[in-house]
C-alpha positions in Angstrom: -9.4 -2.9 40.8 -10.3 -4.7 44.0 -8.2 -4.2 47.1 -7.7 -7.9 47.6 -6.1 -8.1 44.1 -3.9 -5.1 44.8 -2.7 -6.6 48.1 -2.1 -10.0 46.5 0.1 -8.3 43.8 2.1 -6.5 46.5 2.4 -9.7 48.5 4.0 -11.3 45.4 6.2 -8.4 44.7 6.4 -5.5 47.3 8.3 -3.4 44.7 5.6 -3.8 42.0 4.7 -0.5 40.3 1.7 0.7 42.2 -0.6 3.7 42.2 -0.4 4.3 46.0 -3.3 6.8 45.9 -5.6 4.2 44.3 -4.7 1.6 46.9 -5.0 4.0 49.7 -8.5 4.9 48.6 -9.4 1.2 48.3 -8.3 0.8 51.9 -10.5 3.8 52.8 -13.5 2.2 51.1 -13.4 -0.6 53.6 -14.3 2.0 56.2 -16.4 4.3 54.0 -18.4 1.9 51.9 -20.2 4.5 49.8 -17.1 6.5 49.0 -16.1 6.5 45.4 -12.3 6.1 44.9 -12.7 7.3 41.3 -14.1 10.6 42.5 -11.2 11.2 44.8 -8.7 10.2 42.2 -10.4 12.9 40.0 -9.7 15.4 42.8 -6.0 14.4 42.9 -5.8 14.6 39.1 -7.2 18.1 39.2 -4.6 19.2 41.8 -1.9 17.8 39.5 -3.3 19.7 36.6 -3.1 22.9 38.5 0.5 22.2 39.6 1.9 20.9 36.3 2.5 24.3 34.5 4.6 25.4 37.5 7.1 22.6 37.4 10.0 24.3 35.6 13.6 24.9 36.5 15.8 23.0 39.0 14.7 20.0 41.0 14.8 22.1 44.2 12.6 24.7 42.4 10.1 22.2 41.2 9.9 20.6 44.6 9.4 23.9 46.2 6.5 24.5 43.8 4.9 21.2 44.9 5.3 21.9 48.6 4.2 25.5 48.3 1.1 24.4 46.4 0.0 21.6 48.7 1.0 22.9 52.1 0.6 26.6 51.8 -1.9 27.3 49.0 -4.1 24.2 49.4 -3.6 24.1 53.2 -2.7 20.5 53.8 -1.0 20.0 57.1 -0.1 17.4 59.8 -2.7 16.8 62.4 -0.8 17.7 65.6 -3.9 18.1 67.7 -5.4 14.7 67.2 -2.5 12.6 65.8 -4.1 9.2 66.4 -7.5 9.9 64.8 -8.0 7.1 62.3 -9.2 9.6 59.8 -5.6 10.9 59.5 -4.8 7.6 57.7 -7.6 7.5 55.2 -6.7 9.4 52.0 -10.3 10.4 51.3 -10.6 12.1 54.7 -7.2 13.7 54.3 -8.5 15.3 51.1 -11.7 16.3 52.8 -10.2 17.6 56.1 -6.8 18.7 54.8 -5.0 17.1 57.8 -3.3 13.7 58.1 -0.4 11.6 59.3 3.0 11.9 57.8 2.6 8.8 55.6 -0.8 9.9 54.3 0.4 13.3 53.4 3.5 11.8 51.8 1.2 9.5 49.7 -0.7 12.6 48.7 2.5 14.4 47.7 3.6 11.3 45.7 0.3 11.1 43.9 0.0 14.8 43.0 3.7 15.3 42.2 4.0 12.2 40.1 0.8 13.0 38.1 2.2 16.5 37.5 5.4 15.2 36.1 7.7 15.2 39.1 9.3 12.0 40.3 8.3 11.8 44.0 8.7 8.8 46.3 8.1 8.0 49.9 10.8 7.5 52.5 10.0 5.5 55.6 12.3 6.9 58.4 12.1 5.3 61.8 9.1 6.8 63.6 8.4 9.3 60.8 7.6 9.3 57.1 8.8 11.8 54.6 9.1 12.1 50.8 11.7 13.1 48.3 11.8 14.2 44.6 14.3 12.5 42.4 15.9 13.5 39.1 18.8 11.3 38.1 21.4 11.4 40.9 19.8 14.5 42.5 17.4 14.2 45.4 15.4 16.7 47.5 14.0 15.4 50.8 11.0 17.1 52.3 8.6 16.6 55.2 4.9 16.8 54.2 3.8 16.6 57.9 5.7 19.8 58.7 4.6 22.0 55.8 6.9 20.4 53.2 10.0 21.6 55.0 13.2 20.7 53.0 15.5 18.3 54.9 19.2 17.6 54.6 21.0 14.6 56.1 21.6 16.3 59.5 17.9 17.4 59.7 16.8 13.8 59.1 19.0 12.6 61.9 17.7 15.2 64.3 14.1 14.6 63.2 14.3 10.8 63.9 16.2 11.3 67.1 13.5 13.6 68.4 10.7 11.2 67.5 12.3 7.9 68.6 14.8 9.1 71.3 17.5 7.0 69.6 20.5 8.0 67.4 19.9 7.6 63.7 22.4 7.7 60.9 20.9 8.9 57.6 22.8 6.6 55.3 21.9 6.4 51.6 20.2 3.1 52.4 18.1 4.6 55.2 17.0 7.4 52.9 16.2 5.1 49.9 12.7 5.0 48.5 10.4 2.7 50.5 8.8 -0.1 48.4 5.0 0.3 47.8 4.3 -2.9 49.7 6.0 -1.6 52.8 4.2 1.8 52.5 0.8 0.0 52.3 1.8 -2.2 55.3 2.8 0.8 57.3 -0.5 2.6 56.5 -2.5 -0.5 57.6 -0.5 -0.9 60.7 -1.1 2.7 61.7 -4.9 2.1 61.4 -4.6 -1.1 63.4 -2.8 0.7 66.2 -5.3 3.6 66.2 -8.3 1.3 66.4 -6.7 -0.9 69.1 -6.0 2.3 71.2 -9.8 2.9 71.2 -10.6 -0.8 71.7 -12.5 -0.8 68.4 -11.8 -4.5 67.9 -14.0 -5.2 64.9 -12.4 -2.3 63.0 -8.9 -3.4 64.0 -9.8 -6.9 62.9 -10.9 -5.6 59.5 -7.6 -3.9 59.0 -5.6 -6.9 60.3 -7.3 -9.1 57.7 -5.9 -6.8 55.0 -2.5 -7.2 56.6 -2.8 -11.0 56.4 -3.5 -10.6 52.7 -0.5 -8.3 52.2 1.9 -10.2 54.4 0.5 -13.8 54.4 3.7 -15.3 55.8 3.6 -13.1 58.9 2.0 -15.5 61.4 1.6 -12.8 64.0 -1.0 -11.1 61.8 -3.0 -14.2 61.8 -2.7 -14.5 65.5 -3.8 -10.9 66.0 -6.7 -11.3 63.6 -8.0 -14.3 65.6 -7.6 -12.6 68.9 -9.3 -9.4 67.7 -12.2 -11.4 66.2 -12.7 -13.1 69.6 -12.6 -9.7 71.3 -15.1 -8.4 68.7 -17.5 -11.2 69.6 -17.0 -13.0 66.2 -15.6 -16.3 67.5 -16.6 -18.3 64.4 -14.3 -16.2 62.2 -11.5 -16.4 64.8 -10.9 -20.1 64.7 -9.1 -20.4 61.3 -6.6 -17.6 61.9 -5.8 -18.9 65.4 -5.3 -22.4 64.2 -3.1 -21.0 61.3 -0.9 -19.3 63.9 -0.5 -22.4 66.0 0.4 -24.5 63.0 3.0 -21.9 61.8 4.5 -21.3 65.3 4.1 -24.6 67.2 6.8 -23.5 69.7 5.6 -19.9 70.2 6.1 -18.3 73.6 2.5 -17.2 73.6 1.2 -20.6 72.5 -0.8 -21.2 75.7 -2.4 -17.7 75.5 -3.4 -18.3 71.9 -4.8 -21.8 72.7 -7.0 -20.1 75.4 -8.4 -17.8 72.8 -9.0 -20.7 70.4 -10.7 -22.7 73.2 -12.9 -19.7 74.0 -13.9 -19.3 70.3 -14.7 -23.0 70.0 -16.7 -23.0 73.2 -18.8 -20.0 72.1 -19.4 -21.5 68.6 -20.5 -24.8 70.2 -23.1 -22.9 72.3 -24.7 -21.8 69.1 -25.2 -25.4 68.0 
């Protein structure tokens, strides 16, 4: 499977059944060209094989086996020392280094748990990502970034309040499973933010191009792609996304700023000729 095909499928249907681990590893291959997604999927499968015999009893008991296995025995943990390191978002590096962001660790828990026979899904809370196991009407919420700690509704509200500084009501809708398309978009946005923080414009542009494939109707992603390509000294590639933004948003408040970037790109390309 190619990443562009996977993103196109999610663009058409964000709820489409998706192997998140496979997509995450395809995203990682953009950054690590010689990495084999197949090899890392094999590692995930082997983790699931080790866990599977232990998944017996109640949903809480089975979930506890998953969290104990991943976050105590295998040693996966949230990277609190260098939270914004881009490697925290790449699933291959999470498997290698055993640290990651909340969403990457949640994707790992989904991948291992699901392959082992436990229904695990991701839950995108404001400012933090968690996971939950589901069996019929029963659910068990847990936090992969914090050692797989079990969460009740009150704990979710306290967690989000502490991260965002805003009150949060953990309604059933707020705790619903996040669609695969939204999970992939959030992973890509995290990478974009990390690269922008380090002014790594070419890398940020690469990730943003993937966002334009996943969310083609989001004109701001086309704008950002064009601006980033200008900043990355790739003006020829910046022209089309900048023009696409101006066509989609002719009355945008930042129209003049975008026109300046487009003019800069056109001028630099003209110098080559």
